[in-house]
N, C-alpha and C positions, 0 to 999 in steps of 0.2 A: 390112752396116750400112745402115739406111734413111736416106734424105735427109729434111731438114726440109721440110715443105710450106710454100710461101711464104704470106705474109699474105693475098694476093689469093685464094688457093685456100681458105683458111679462111673468109674473108668470103663468098665465093660459095657455099660449102657451107652456111653458116648461112642464107643467103637461100634456097637450094634446099630445105632441110628445111622452112622455113616455107611456101614456095610449094607443096610437095608435100602437106603436111598440110592446107592450105587447099583444095587441089584434090580430095583424097580423104579427106574427114572421117571416113568410117566406118572406113577403114584406120587412120588416125591414132588414132582413139578406141580401137581394139583394143589397140594397144601402149602408148599414153600413159596409158590408164586403169590399167595395171599399176603405175604409179608410186605409187598410193595405198597400196601395201604397205610402202613405205619409211617406217620409224618409228625412234624412238630418239634419243638425245642426240647421237650422233656417227655421221656417214655418210660413206662413201667412194664417190666416183664414179670408177671406174677407166677410163682412156681417155676422159676426160670430154668432149673436144671443145668447140666453141664454144657448145653448148646447156647448159652447166653450170648457169647461173642459171635457164633456162627450165624445166628438169626439177624444180628445187627447188620451184617453185610448185605442182606436182602431188603432192607428197609427202603421205602421210596425216598426218604430223606434222612440223612444222618443227623441225629439229635445232638444237642449240646450236652444233655444230661441223660444218662441211661441207667436205670436202677434195676438190679436183679434181686428179686425177693424170693427166698427159699428157706424152708424150715431146717434143711439138712446142712449141718456145718461142713460135711465132707464134700458137698457140692462146691463150696468156695475154696476148700483145700485143693481140690482138683483144678479149679480154674486158676488158682494162684501158682501151683507148683508143678502141674503136669508139663512134660516136655513134648507132648504129642505135636508133631509139626503142623497139623491142621489147626489146632488151637492156637499155637504160637503165631501162625500167619494171620489168623482172625484178630488176635490181640494187637498185632503190629498194625493192621489196617485201621483198627479203632483209634489207635494213637495218631496215625497219619491224618485221620479225618477230624482230629481234635475233639473226640467224644470223651467226656468225663464219665467213667463207669463207676458206679457205687454198688457195693454189696450190702444187702440187708438180710441178715440171718435171723429170722424171727417167724413166729406164728402170724399169719396174715391178720388174724382177728385182734392182735395186740398192737397193730400199726396204724390205727385210724388217724391219730393226730399227725403222724409223720407223712401220711399220704393225701390228706384232704385237699382237693382242688390244686394239686401239684402238677398234674400230667395232661399233655395234649393227646396222648395215645396210651392205651393199655393193651397188652396181649397176654393171652393165656393159651399156651400150646399144650393140650392134654390136661391142663390143670383144673379147669372148671368142672369137668365131669367127675372129678374125684370127690365132689360134694353132692349132697342130696337133701331134699326136703328143706327143713328150716335152716340148716347150715348153708345150703346153696342160696336161699333167699337172702340170708344175712351177708353172704359173700358178695352177691350182686349189688346190694345196697352199699357196701363198702367200695366196690369198684366204681359205682355211680358217683359216690362222693369224691373218689380219687381224681376223677376227670374234671378238667375245666369245662365251662359251658361250651357245648358243641363238640366236645371231645369224642374220639373214636375208640371203639373196643373191638378187637379181633379175637374170635373164638375158634380154635381148631380142636375137635374132639374125635376120638376113635371109638367105634361101637362094635359090640359083638366079638369080644376077644376069644381066640382059640389058643389056649396055652395049657401047660401041665399044671397039676395040682400044686407042685412045688413053686412054680412061677407065680401062681395066684396067691399062694401063702406069703411069698416075699412082698408082692405088691401091696397086700393088705397090711402087713407088718410095718412097712416103711411109709405108709400113707399115700401110695401111688394109685390106689383104687379104693372102692368101697363095696359093701355087700349088696347095695342096690344099684342097678344099672339104669340110669335115666335115658329115656328114648330121646332122639334128636329133637323132636317137636316139644318135648317137655322142657328141654333146656331153652329153646327159643322162646316159648311162652313165659317161662320164668324170668328171662332177661328183659323181654318187652314189658312185663309187669313191674319191673324194677325202675322203669322210666327211660328205657332205650327204644329207639326206633330201628327196625331191621332194614338195612340198606342193601345187603347182598347176601346170598347164601347159595351153597352148592353141596351136593352129597355125591361121593364117589363110591360105587359098589366095588368090593375087592374080592379076590379069590382067597378065602380064608386059609386054604391049605398051603398057599405060598406066602401071602403077606401076613397072615395071622389075625386078621380082622375082617368083619363083614363089611364095614363101611367107614368112611371118614367124612365128617361134616365140617364145613368152613362157613363162618358167618361174620359179617361186618355189621356193627351196630354204631349208632350215634346217640350220645346223651342229648335228650330232647326236652328235658325240663329240670 
């Protein structure tokens, strides 16, 4: 059982993402631009993290319903109470666009009835690669069920981390990583095997000494049965 990440960890992660995106704009553009694929009236952000509202601003179409699913209660404490001006601006724009945002603090595997055929689009930013083997296959089955016929799923994953032992320990403790690192092609094959068709994919090689990762993979899938 994973431990809950403390509020400070969530806050610092939010700042880290913004700082990294500003420092490496071409890298950020590569994966953030994929959010334009997200459309439809109802959208699920699986493993949403504190960037829930930030991602919404980049969707190709603002949904009526936007559900953020995350195991960590402090993610939602941060999203509710943080005074970070970037988050406040994103929340303001969500209200202006008439988006109903719902927080779902739960284990994804305990949400099947709440998710089934509810969404037009599903996104997992970094989330899907934290599962492996049978757990990954089970997760993809659940994501397939969560989508309406013809629905779209966006996967963004980071591969080949370069970080300290302490950073890796925290990632494993809080459920943000696993002991097995799935290769990009393993993830694609597993998702296709779950009943999706691959519509678009791209891999960006990174300078690990600067960005901290070997590569980033972006894929767009469609529920095809």
